[in-house]
C-alpha positions as CSV (number, residue, x, y, z in Angstrom):
1,M,-47.4,167.5,-49.4
2,A,-47.7,164.0,-51.6
3,S,-45.0,162.9,-52.7
4,D,-43.7,162.6,-56.3
5,P,-44.3,159.1,-57.5
6,A,-41.0,159.9,-59.5
7,M,-38.7,160.5,-56.6
8,N,-40.3,157.1,-54.9
9,S,-37.0,154.5,-54.4
10,T,-36.6,151.5,-56.2
11,K,-37.6,149.4,-53.4
12,E,-40.9,151.1,-52.9
13,S,-41.5,151.4,-57.1
14,S,-40.1,147.5,-58.1
15,L,-43.2,145.1,-58.2
16,A,-40.2,142.0,-57.1
17,A,-39.4,144.3,-53.7
18,L,-43.5,144.3,-53.2
19,Q,-43.3,141.2,-53.4
20,R,-41.0,140.0,-51.2
21,E,-42.5,142.3,-48.6
22,V,-46.2,140.7,-48.9
23,L,-44.6,137.3,-48.9
24,A,-42.6,138.6,-45.4
25,F,-46.0,139.4,-44.0
26,R,-47.5,136.3,-44.8
27,N,-44.6,134.0,-43.8
28,E,-44.2,136.2,-40.2
29,R,-48.1,134.7,-39.7
30,D,-47.7,131.6,-40.7
31,W,-50.6,131.9,-43.7
32,K,-49.1,130.2,-46.0
33,Q,-50.8,127.0,-45.4
34,F,-54.1,128.8,-46.3
35,H,-53.0,130.3,-49.6
36,S,-53.8,127.8,-52.5
37,L,-54.2,128.7,-55.7
38,R,-57.6,128.3,-55.6
39,H,-58.3,130.6,-52.1
40,L,-55.8,133.4,-53.3
41,I,-57.8,133.4,-56.9
42,V,-60.9,133.7,-54.4
43,S,-59.8,136.1,-52.1
44,L,-58.9,137.8,-55.2
45,N,-62.4,138.1,-56.4
46,L,-63.5,139.0,-53.3
47,E,-61.1,142.0,-52.6
48,A,-62.2,142.8,-56.0
49,S,-66.0,143.2,-54.9
50,E,-65.0,145.3,-52.3
51,L,-63.6,147.5,-55.3
52,L,-66.3,147.4,-57.2
53,E,-68.9,148.2,-54.4
54,L,-67.5,151.6,-54.0
55,T,-68.6,152.6,-57.1
56,Q,-72.5,151.2,-56.2
57,W,-75.2,153.7,-56.5
58,K,-72.9,156.2,-57.9
59,S,-72.7,157.9,-60.9
60,D,-69.5,158.7,-62.4
61,A,-69.5,162.6,-61.7
62,E,-70.2,161.4,-58.4
63,L,-67.6,158.7,-57.8
64,E,-65.0,161.0,-59.1
65,A,-65.8,164.0,-57.3
66,A,-65.9,161.7,-54.1
67,I,-62.7,159.7,-54.8
68,L,-60.8,163.1,-56.8
69,G,-62.6,165.5,-54.2
70,D,-62.4,166.3,-50.7
71,D,-63.6,163.4,-49.3
72,G,-60.5,161.8,-47.9
73,A,-62.3,158.4,-46.7
74,A,-63.3,157.6,-50.5
75,H,-60.0,157.8,-51.5
76,E,-58.5,155.9,-48.6
77,A,-60.7,153.0,-49.5
78,L,-59.7,153.3,-53.6
79,R,-56.4,153.0,-52.2
80,D,-56.8,150.5,-49.2
81,E,-59.0,148.0,-51.9
82,C,-56.5,148.5,-54.6
83,A,-53.5,147.6,-52.3
84,D,-55.5,144.3,-51.3
85,V,-56.0,143.5,-55.3
86,L,-52.6,144.4,-55.6
87,A,-51.5,141.8,-52.4
88,Y,-53.6,138.8,-54.1
89,L,-52.0,139.2,-57.1
90,L,-48.5,139.3,-56.1
91,L,-49.6,136.1,-53.3
92,I,-51.2,134.4,-57.0
93,A,-48.0,135.2,-59.0
94,D,-45.5,133.6,-56.2
95,A,-48.0,130.3,-56.2
96,G,-48.1,130.4,-59.8
97,N,-44.3,130.6,-59.8
98,M,-44.8,133.6,-62.4
99,D,-43.1,136.8,-63.1
100,L,-45.6,139.3,-63.1
101,A,-44.0,141.8,-64.6
102,A,-43.0,140.0,-67.4
103,A,-46.7,138.6,-68.0
104,L,-48.0,141.7,-68.2
105,R,-45.6,142.9,-71.2
106,E,-46.4,139.6,-72.6
107,K,-50.0,140.4,-72.5
108,L,-49.2,144.3,-74.0
109,E,-47.5,142.3,-76.7
110,K,-50.0,140.3,-77.5
111,N,-52.4,142.9,-77.3
112,A,-50.9,145.3,-79.8
113,Q,-51.6,142.5,-82.6
114,K,-55.0,142.4,-81.7
115,Y,-55.1,145.6,-81.3
116,P,-53.0,147.9,-83.6
117,V,-52.8,151.4,-82.8
118,E,-54.5,152.3,-87.1
119,K,-57.2,150.3,-86.4
120,S,-57.8,150.8,-82.5
121,R,-57.5,154.2,-82.2
122,G,-60.2,155.8,-80.4
123,S,-62.5,152.2,-80.7
124,K,-64.6,150.8,-78.0
125,E,-64.9,147.4,-80.7
126,K,-63.7,144.0,-79.6
127,Y,-60.3,143.2,-81.7
128,T,-62.4,140.6,-83.5
129,Q,-64.6,143.6,-84.8
130,L,-62.1,145.7,-86.0
131,K,-62.1,147.1,-88.9
């Protein structure tokens, strides 16, 4: 039976705790020497491309059927690639000396100004095109 995400401990769900775990993993292997900000950003994009590759040649329905259906390997591949992307984001946040959770909250506030609910609800338009 899958675990309920709401039942996970604070350690498992805390972005800061995950970041500490990723940094410890990296530091135990002495990989920081290879992790310049530029290299981390390149690596993030490579991992995001691997995530994108999961969609190659599949319709939306085929992809969802594979990921959400009985294909455990497809679901595991999605989880693995998402985890790789998150790990690199956490490493970039460390290298850039930022609190990623705070950055996201601030970005959400900016986007709330650009995309007010009354204008953007149900619309695919960019904020500059909203009426």
